[in-house]
C-alpha positions in Angstrom: 5.0 3.6 4.0 6.8 3.9 7.5 9.7 1.3 5.7 9.9 3.6 2.6 10.4 6.7 4.6 13.0 5.1 6.9 15.1 3.9 3.8 15.0 7.3 2.1 16.1 8.9 5.2 18.8 6.3 5.6 20.3 6.5 2.0 20.2 10.4 2.5 21.9 10.5 5.8 24.3 7.5 5.3 27.2 9.5 3.8 26.8 12.1 6.6 26.9 9.4 9.1 29.9 7.8 7.8 31.7 10.8 7.3 30.7 12.1 11.0 32.0 8.9 12.3 35.4 9.2 10.5 35.6 12.8 11.7 35.1 11.7 15.2 37.1 8.7 15.3 40.0 10.3 13.5 40.3 13.8 14.5 38.3 13.9 17.5 37.4 17.5 17.4 37.3 19.3 20.8 34.8 22.1 20.2 31.2 21.2 18.3 31.5 24.4 16.1 34.6 23.4 14.5 33.3 20.0 14.1 30.1 21.2 12.0 32.5 23.7 9.9 34.4 20.8 8.9 31.5 18.8 7.5 30.6 19.6 3.7 26.7 19.3 3.9 25.8 20.0 0.4 28.3 17.4 -1.1 27.2 14.9 1.3 23.4 15.5 1.0 23.9 15.4 -2.7 25.8 12.1 -2.7 23.2 10.5 -0.2 20.3 11.7 -3.1 22.2 10.1 -5.6 22.5 6.8 -3.8 18.5 7.1 -3.2 18.1 7.5 -6.9 20.4 4.6 -7.8 18.4 2.5 -5.2 15.1 3.2 -6.7 16.3 2.8 -10.4 17.7 -0.6 -9.5 14.7 -1.6 -7.5 12.4 -0.5 -10.4 14.8 -2.3 -13.2 15.0 -5.5 -11.3 11.5 -5.8 -9.7 9.4 -4.7 -12.5 8.7 -8.4 -13.9 5.3 -9.4 -13.9 4.8 -12.4 -11.8 2.7 -15.3 -13.3 -0.2 -15.8 -11.3 -3.0 -14.5 -9.3 -2.4 -12.0 -6.3 -4.2 -13.1 -3.3 -3.9 -10.0 -0.7 -3.3 -10.5 3.2 -6.8 -11.3 5.0 -7.5 -11.6 8.7 -8.8 -15.1 9.5 -10.0 -16.4 13.0 -7.9 -13.3 14.4 -4.8 -14.2 12.4 -3.2 -12.3 9.7 -2.6 -14.5 6.6 0.0 -12.9 4.5 -0.6 -12.1 0.9 0.5 -14.3 -1.8 0.8 -15.2 -5.5 -0.8 -18.2 -6.8 0.7 -19.5 -9.8 -1.5 -20.1 -12.9 -2.4 -23.7 -13.6 -1.1 -24.8 -17.0 -3.3 -26.9 -18.7 -1.4 -30.0 -19.8 -3.2 -31.2 -22.7 -2.1 -34.1 -24.5 -1.2 -33.3 -28.2 -2.9 -36.0 -30.3 -1.2 -36.5 -33.7 -2.5 -34.4 -36.2 -4.8 -35.8 -38.7 -3.2 -34.1 -41.6 -1.7 -37.4 -42.7 -5.1 -38.9 -43.3 -6.4 -35.7 -44.9 -3.5 -35.9 -47.6 -4.3 -39.6 -48.2 -8.0 -38.8 -48.7 -7.4 -36.1 -51.0 -4.8 -38.3 -53.0 -7.5 -41.0 -53.4 -10.1 -38.1 -54.6 -7.9 -37.1 -57.3 
């Protein structure tokens, strides 16, 4: 949960951080009041919110595929945490025998 909150805050504040760094490096404001008047907060937070929405849409789009396998959650064994993993399904390798339809056709032809 902490990671999700950190990502959200980073995405929302990223335009403000970039713009603030640009203003500080380029213009070097002498008084802080003038500096805060220069920053268009509503626009920057709107851009950050849009970045957050785009991030989540791409995450949902590209990570929504169903994994083939059985999920095993993380467990603690002998004081060590074993991370969760997905065990792939075991596909049965059945050898296909030739179909006996040829034999059935022969039998049916003989009967007629």
